[in-house]
ROVO-103971 format. One record per residue (C-alpha): residue number from 1; residue in three letters; chain; y, x, z. Coordinates in Angstrom, 2 decimals, always signed. Layout:
// residues N
seq,type,mol,y,x,z
NUM,ALA,A,Y,X,Z;
...
//
This chain:
// residues 304
seq,type,mol,y,x,z
1,UNK,A,-30.07,-10.73,-37.84;
2,UNK,A,-29.85,-6.96,-38.45;
3,UNK,A,-27.31,-7.54,-41.22;
4,UNK,A,-25.15,-9.68,-38.92;
5,UNK,A,-25.25,-6.98,-36.22;
6,UNK,A,-24.24,-4.30,-38.75;
7,UNK,A,-21.31,-6.44,-39.89;
8,UNK,A,-20.13,-6.89,-36.30;
9,UNK,A,-20.33,-3.15,-35.67;
10,UNK,A,-18.44,-2.36,-38.89;
11,UNK,A,-15.74,-4.87,-38.02;
12,UNK,A,-15.29,-3.35,-34.59;
13,UNK,A,-15.06,+0.14,-36.08;
14,UNK,A,-12.35,-1.14,-38.40;
15,UNK,A,-10.48,-2.66,-35.45;
16,UNK,A,-10.66,+0.66,-33.61;
17,UNK,A,-9.20,+2.45,-36.61;
18,UNK,A,-6.44,-0.13,-36.84;
19,UNK,A,-5.72,+0.26,-33.12;
20,UNK,A,-5.34,+4.02,-33.50;
21,UNK,A,-3.02,+3.62,-36.49;
22,UNK,A,-0.99,+1.06,-34.59;
23,UNK,A,-0.72,+3.44,-31.65;
24,UNK,A,+0.45,+6.18,-34.00;
25,UNK,A,+3.04,+3.82,-35.50;
26,UNK,A,+4.24,+2.87,-32.00;
27,UNK,A,+4.64,+6.56,-31.16;
28,UNK,A,+6.74,+7.13,-34.27;
29,UNK,A,+8.93,+4.12,-33.54;
30,UNK,A,+9.41,+5.17,-29.93;
31,UNK,A,+10.27,+8.71,-30.96;
32,UNK,A,+12.85,+7.43,-33.41;
33,UNK,A,+14.35,+4.96,-30.95;
34,UNK,A,+14.61,+7.52,-28.16;
35,UNK,A,+16.14,+10.08,-30.49;
36,UNK,A,+18.68,+7.46,-31.58;
37,UNK,A,+19.51,+6.53,-27.99;
38,UNK,A,+19.70,+10.15,-26.87;
39,UNK,A,+22.15,+10.76,-29.69;
40,UNK,A,+24.36,+7.94,-28.50;
41,UNK,A,+23.22,+4.90,-30.44;
42,UNK,A,+25.35,+2.80,-32.78;
43,UNK,A,+28.32,+2.16,-30.44;
44,UNK,A,+28.69,+5.89,-29.76;
45,UNK,A,+28.38,+6.69,-33.46;
46,UNK,A,+31.35,+4.40,-34.02;
47,UNK,A,+33.27,+6.39,-31.44;
48,UNK,A,+33.44,+3.63,-28.83;
49,UNK,A,+31.11,+5.12,-26.23;
50,UNK,A,+29.55,+3.33,-23.27;
51,UNK,A,+29.86,+2.81,-19.52;
52,UNK,A,+27.35,+4.48,-17.23;
53,UNK,A,+25.89,+2.66,-14.24;
54,UNK,A,+24.75,+4.94,-11.42;
55,UNK,A,+22.40,+3.01,-9.09;
56,UNK,A,+22.39,+4.29,-5.49;
57,UNK,A,+19.68,+2.44,-3.61;
58,UNK,A,+17.59,+2.94,-0.49;
59,UNK,A,+17.67,+6.08,+1.62;
60,UNK,A,+20.18,+8.67,+0.37;
61,UNK,A,+18.77,+12.17,+0.46;
62,UNK,A,+19.83,+15.54,-0.91;
63,UNK,A,+18.76,+15.19,-4.55;
64,UNK,A,+19.52,+18.28,-6.63;
65,UNK,A,+18.38,+16.61,-9.83;
66,UNK,A,+20.79,+13.72,-9.32;
67,UNK,A,+23.69,+16.09,-8.63;
68,UNK,A,+22.93,+18.01,-11.82;
69,UNK,A,+22.76,+14.76,-13.83;
70,UNK,A,+26.18,+13.71,-12.50;
71,UNK,A,+27.67,+17.10,-13.39;
72,UNK,A,+26.25,+16.82,-16.93;
73,UNK,A,+27.70,+13.33,-17.19;
74,UNK,A,+31.18,+14.77,-16.76;
75,UNK,A,+30.72,+16.66,-20.05;
76,UNK,A,+29.53,+13.68,-22.11;
77,UNK,A,+32.37,+12.34,-24.24;
78,UNK,A,+30.44,+9.15,-25.01;
79,UNK,A,+30.45,+8.15,-21.32;
80,UNK,A,+33.83,+6.46,-20.93;
81,UNK,A,+33.53,+5.49,-17.25;
82,UNK,A,+31.05,+5.33,-14.38;
83,UNK,A,+30.18,+2.39,-12.14;
84,UNK,A,+28.45,+3.47,-8.92;
85,UNK,A,+26.32,+0.50,-7.89;
86,UNK,A,+25.43,+0.91,-4.20;
87,UNK,A,+22.85,-0.94,-2.14;
88,UNK,A,+21.92,+1.47,+0.64;
89,UNK,A,+21.82,+1.40,+4.45;
90,UNK,A,+22.60,+5.12,+4.53;
91,UNK,A,+20.70,+8.36,+4.63;
92,UNK,A,+21.06,+11.97,+5.66;
93,UNK,A,+24.45,+13.57,+6.20;
94,UNK,A,+23.56,+16.23,+3.63;
95,UNK,A,+22.49,+13.61,+1.09;
96,UNK,A,+25.68,+11.62,+1.48;
97,UNK,A,+27.82,+14.76,+1.26;
98,UNK,A,+26.00,+15.90,-1.89;
99,UNK,A,+26.51,+12.59,-3.66;
100,UNK,A,+30.11,+12.26,-2.46;
101,UNK,A,+31.07,+15.73,-3.66;
102,UNK,A,+29.35,+15.28,-7.04;
103,UNK,A,+31.26,+12.03,-7.62;
104,UNK,A,+34.56,+13.63,-6.58;
105,UNK,A,+33.99,+16.30,-9.25;
106,UNK,A,+33.11,+13.59,-11.78;
107,UNK,A,+36.22,+11.61,-10.89;
108,UNK,A,+38.35,+14.51,-12.11;
109,UNK,A,+36.94,+13.95,-15.62;
110,UNK,A,+36.24,+10.22,-15.87;
111,UNK,A,+37.16,+6.92,-14.19;
112,UNK,A,+34.74,+6.20,-11.35;
113,UNK,A,+34.51,+2.83,-9.60;
114,UNK,A,+32.14,+1.78,-6.83;
115,UNK,A,+30.54,-1.65,-6.50;
116,UNK,A,+29.10,-2.37,-3.06;
117,UNK,A,+26.24,-4.83,-3.24;
118,UNK,A,+24.16,-6.07,-0.29;
119,UNK,A,+24.61,-3.03,+1.95;
120,UNK,A,+26.70,+0.13,+1.63;
121,UNK,A,+26.78,+1.63,+5.11;
122,UNK,A,+27.00,+5.13,+6.57;
123,UNK,A,+26.05,+7.55,+3.77;
124,UNK,A,+26.26,+4.59,+1.39;
125,UNK,A,+29.92,+4.13,+2.32;
126,UNK,A,+30.43,+7.91,+2.19;
127,UNK,A,+29.31,+7.71,-1.42;
128,UNK,A,+31.63,+4.82,-2.22;
129,UNK,A,+34.83,+6.48,-1.02;
130,UNK,A,+34.47,+9.14,-3.70;
131,UNK,A,+35.37,+6.46,-6.27;
132,UNK,A,+38.86,+5.68,-7.47;
133,UNK,A,+38.39,+1.97,-6.83;
134,UNK,A,+35.96,+0.25,-4.45;
135,UNK,A,+34.78,-3.34,-4.88;
136,UNK,A,+32.70,-5.25,-2.34;
137,UNK,A,+31.28,-8.73,-2.05;
138,UNK,A,+32.51,-11.00,+0.73;
139,UNK,A,+29.17,-10.61,+2.50;
140,UNK,A,+28.56,-6.93,+1.83;
141,UNK,A,+27.62,-5.01,+4.98;
142,UNK,A,+29.55,-1.76,+4.90;
143,UNK,A,+31.30,+0.79,+7.08;
144,UNK,A,+29.19,+2.32,+9.87;
145,UNK,A,+31.36,+5.44,+9.80;
146,UNK,A,+29.50,+7.65,+12.18;
147,UNK,A,+26.64,+10.10,+12.70;
148,UNK,A,+23.40,+9.44,+14.54;
149,UNK,A,+20.78,+11.77,+15.99;
150,UNK,A,+17.70,+10.34,+17.67;
151,UNK,A,+14.72,+12.12,+19.18;
152,UNK,A,+11.78,+10.64,+21.07;
153,UNK,A,+10.80,+11.72,+24.57;
154,UNK,A,+7.08,+11.31,+25.24;
155,UNK,A,+6.95,+13.60,+28.25;
156,UNK,A,+6.12,+10.78,+30.71;
157,UNK,A,+3.34,+9.51,+28.47;
158,UNK,A,+1.85,+13.00,+28.23;
159,UNK,A,+2.02,+13.37,+32.01;
160,UNK,A,+0.09,+10.11,+32.49;
161,UNK,A,-2.54,+11.37,+30.05;
162,UNK,A,-2.78,+14.66,+31.89;
163,UNK,A,-1.43,+16.64,+28.93;
164,UNK,A,+1.09,+19.45,+29.09;
165,UNK,A,+2.79,+21.36,+26.27;
166,UNK,A,+3.53,+25.04,+26.85;
167,UNK,A,+6.63,+26.32,+25.06;
168,UNK,A,+7.59,+29.92,+24.39;
169,UNK,A,+11.18,+30.11,+23.20;
170,UNK,A,+13.64,+32.82,+22.33;
171,UNK,A,+16.57,+31.04,+23.96;
172,UNK,A,+17.35,+28.18,+26.31;
173,UNK,A,+18.47,+25.90,+23.44;
174,UNK,A,+15.77,+26.72,+20.90;
175,UNK,A,+13.65,+23.69,+21.80;
176,UNK,A,+16.52,+21.22,+22.13;
177,UNK,A,+15.76,+18.47,+21.29;
178,UNK,A,+12.03,+18.26,+21.83;
179,UNK,A,+9.76,+15.22,+22.19;
180,UNK,A,+7.86,+17.03,+24.95;
181,UNK,A,+10.62,+17.12,+27.57;
182,UNK,A,+13.98,+15.46,+28.28;
183,UNK,A,+17.18,+16.97,+26.99;
184,UNK,A,+18.81,+19.44,+29.33;
185,UNK,A,+22.53,+18.97,+30.08;
186,UNK,A,+23.27,+22.13,+28.06;
187,UNK,A,+21.16,+20.90,+25.14;
188,UNK,A,+22.85,+17.51,+25.13;
189,UNK,A,+26.30,+19.12,+25.15;
190,UNK,A,+25.42,+21.34,+22.17;
191,UNK,A,+23.99,+18.49,+20.15;
192,UNK,A,+27.04,+16.37,+20.89;
193,UNK,A,+29.19,+19.28,+19.62;
194,UNK,A,+27.28,+19.26,+16.32;
195,UNK,A,+27.49,+15.47,+16.00;
196,UNK,A,+31.25,+15.55,+16.65;
197,UNK,A,+31.75,+18.09,+13.90;
198,UNK,A,+29.73,+16.03,+11.40;
199,UNK,A,+31.69,+12.95,+12.45;
200,UNK,A,+34.96,+14.80,+11.89;
201,UNK,A,+33.77,+15.68,+8.38;
202,UNK,A,+32.98,+12.03,+7.65;
203,UNK,A,+36.37,+10.92,+8.98;
204,UNK,A,+38.06,+13.53,+6.78;
205,UNK,A,+36.29,+12.15,+3.70;
206,UNK,A,+37.49,+8.63,+4.53;
207,UNK,A,+41.06,+9.84,+5.13;
208,UNK,A,+41.10,+11.62,+1.76;
209,UNK,A,+39.23,+8.97,-0.21;
210,UNK,A,+41.06,+5.93,+1.17;
211,UNK,A,+44.42,+7.68,+1.68;
212,UNK,A,+44.66,+6.35,+5.21;
213,UNK,A,+46.17,+7.97,+8.33;
214,UNK,A,+43.58,+9.79,+10.41;
215,UNK,A,+44.34,+7.85,+13.57;
216,UNK,A,+43.74,+4.58,+11.74;
217,UNK,A,+40.42,+5.82,+10.37;
218,UNK,A,+39.29,+7.08,+13.77;
219,UNK,A,+39.96,+3.64,+15.25;
220,UNK,A,+37.45,+2.24,+12.73;
221,UNK,A,+35.00,+5.13,+12.84;
222,UNK,A,+33.01,+4.16,+15.91;
223,UNK,A,+29.89,+3.24,+13.96;
224,UNK,A,+30.64,-0.47,+13.63;
225,UNK,A,+29.84,-2.32,+10.40;
226,UNK,A,+32.11,-4.71,+8.51;
227,UNK,A,+31.64,-7.52,+6.05;
228,UNK,A,+33.25,-7.03,+2.67;
229,UNK,A,+36.28,-9.12,+3.47;
230,UNK,A,+36.67,-7.47,+6.89;
231,UNK,A,+36.53,-4.10,+5.15;
232,UNK,A,+39.22,-5.28,+2.71;
233,UNK,A,+41.51,-6.27,+5.58;
234,UNK,A,+40.88,-2.90,+7.26;
235,UNK,A,+41.65,-0.97,+4.06;
236,UNK,A,+38.13,+0.39,+3.63;
237,UNK,A,+37.70,-1.25,+0.20;
238,UNK,A,+40.17,-2.21,-2.52;
239,UNK,A,+39.06,-5.63,-3.70;
240,UNK,A,+36.43,-8.34,-3.49;
241,UNK,A,+34.22,-8.47,-6.54;
242,UNK,A,+31.25,-7.07,-8.39;
243,UNK,A,+30.53,-5.34,-11.65;
244,UNK,A,+32.43,-7.92,-13.70;
245,UNK,A,+35.59,-7.29,-11.69;
246,UNK,A,+35.02,-3.56,-11.93;
247,UNK,A,+34.81,-3.82,-15.73;
248,UNK,A,+38.01,-5.89,-15.81;
249,UNK,A,+39.81,-3.25,-13.72;
250,UNK,A,+38.57,-0.44,-15.99;
251,UNK,A,+39.84,-2.34,-19.01;
252,UNK,A,+43.25,-3.05,-17.49;
253,UNK,A,+43.89,+0.29,-15.79;
254,UNK,A,+41.79,+2.82,-17.74;
255,UNK,A,+41.63,+1.25,-21.22;
256,UNK,A,+37.83,+1.09,-21.14;
257,UNK,A,+36.91,-2.03,-23.18;
258,UNK,A,+34.90,-4.66,-21.32;
259,UNK,A,+32.52,-5.15,-24.25;
260,UNK,A,+31.19,-1.60,-24.18;
261,UNK,A,+27.48,-1.42,-23.38;
262,UNK,A,+26.42,-0.38,-19.88;
263,UNK,A,+23.59,+2.12,-19.46;
264,UNK,A,+21.89,+3.25,-16.28;
265,UNK,A,+22.06,+6.97,-15.66;
266,UNK,A,+18.76,+8.44,-16.83;
267,UNK,A,+17.54,+11.40,-14.77;
268,UNK,A,+14.70,+12.17,-17.17;
269,UNK,A,+15.34,+14.28,-20.25;
270,UNK,A,+14.70,+13.05,-23.80;
271,UNK,A,+11.32,+14.81,-23.90;
272,UNK,A,+10.21,+13.20,-20.63;
273,UNK,A,+11.34,+9.78,-21.82;
274,UNK,A,+9.50,+10.25,-25.12;
275,UNK,A,+6.28,+11.35,-23.45;
276,UNK,A,+6.43,+8.55,-20.90;
277,UNK,A,+7.17,+5.85,-23.45;
278,UNK,A,+4.57,+7.20,-25.86;
279,UNK,A,+1.92,+7.32,-23.14;
280,UNK,A,+2.69,+3.78,-22.03;
281,UNK,A,+2.62,+2.53,-25.60;
282,UNK,A,-0.59,+4.33,-26.42;
283,UNK,A,-2.32,+3.22,-23.24;
284,UNK,A,-1.28,-0.39,-23.73;
285,UNK,A,-2.43,-0.41,-27.34;
286,UNK,A,-5.78,+1.17,-26.66;
287,UNK,A,-6.53,-0.91,-23.60;
288,UNK,A,-5.49,-4.24,-25.07;
289,UNK,A,-6.82,-3.79,-28.58;
290,UNK,A,-9.71,-1.39,-28.20;
291,UNK,A,-11.25,-1.85,-24.79;
292,UNK,A,-9.98,-5.40,-24.64;
293,UNK,A,-11.78,-6.33,-27.87;
294,UNK,A,-14.90,-4.20,-27.67;
295,UNK,A,-15.02,-3.11,-24.04;
296,UNK,A,-18.37,-2.09,-22.76;
297,UNK,A,-20.01,-4.62,-25.04;
298,UNK,A,-20.26,-1.80,-27.57;
299,UNK,A,-23.01,-0.38,-25.41;
300,UNK,A,-25.13,-3.47,-25.68;
301,UNK,A,-25.35,-6.10,-28.40;
302,UNK,A,-27.28,-9.17,-27.28;
303,UNK,A,-29.61,-10.64,-29.88;
304,UNK,A,-29.78,-14.34,-30.63;
//
C-alpha cells in the first residue's frame, strides 16, 4: 500500500512539472503570436494591410485613451480604412465631440465609413457624421439631434420630511440647478442659453458632416428619432446596409480590397496584451491541469 501511495505522489509531481512546462510553452507561443500580430501579421507583410473596425457601444464619454488610439491609427500605413461600428443611445456632449473630432482628423488620412447598427442616436449620431459615408439598417434608431439637461427637484419631499438645506453661495446662479429647490426664472434662462449653444454646435456638425443647408438641419434637429430608412429619406444617412455594404463601397470608391482582414481597434499596447494573454493562459493551465487533477486531494490521501 505504501508503494502504491508513493507511485501516485510521484505521478502527480510529474504532472505538475508537465503543467508548468506547458504553461511556459503557452507563454512563448503567445509572445510570438502577439509580436507577429503587433508587427502586422502575414497580410501586412505582403503589403496588403487590413481594415480597422472601431466599435462604439453603450454610453459615449470623454475617453482620452480612445482619442489617442485614433490619432495613432492615422499614422499606421497598414490600416487601409476604418469602419466605425456604432450601437449607442448617446452620451455626454463632450464625449460625442471628442470622438467626432478625432474621427474628422482621421478622415483626413484614411477612408472612414460609419455603420449604424441597432441604435445610433444623439452622441452616437454625432460620431457617425464624422465619417465620409454613413450606412444604416432599415430599423436602426438614429437621429435625436439635440441636447438634454435634467435635474431632480426633491424640495417638496424634504419639506414633508421636515428637512431643510442651507445654502451659502457666491452668486445668485451658483446653485442653479439644485435638487434642493426649484429653478429660479433667471437660472432657467441661463441654462437654456447654455443648452442652445450646445445645440447650435451639434447642428453645425450635422451641417458640415452631411453637407446640408442649416435650415433643413434645424427642421430635423428637434430631438426626434428616425428609423434608418426615414433617416435616408431625410438625408441623415447615405445608404441602407451594414458592414458588407461598407466594404463594397470601400472597394469601389477607395480601392480597399474586400478580402482584407478586419481587426478591431485595440486600445491596449503590445505589452498589456502579452501580459493579459500570458496570465490567462497560465491561469487556465494551472487551474485545469494542476488544481483540476490534484486539487486539495494532495493534502489527504485516503487509504484503502
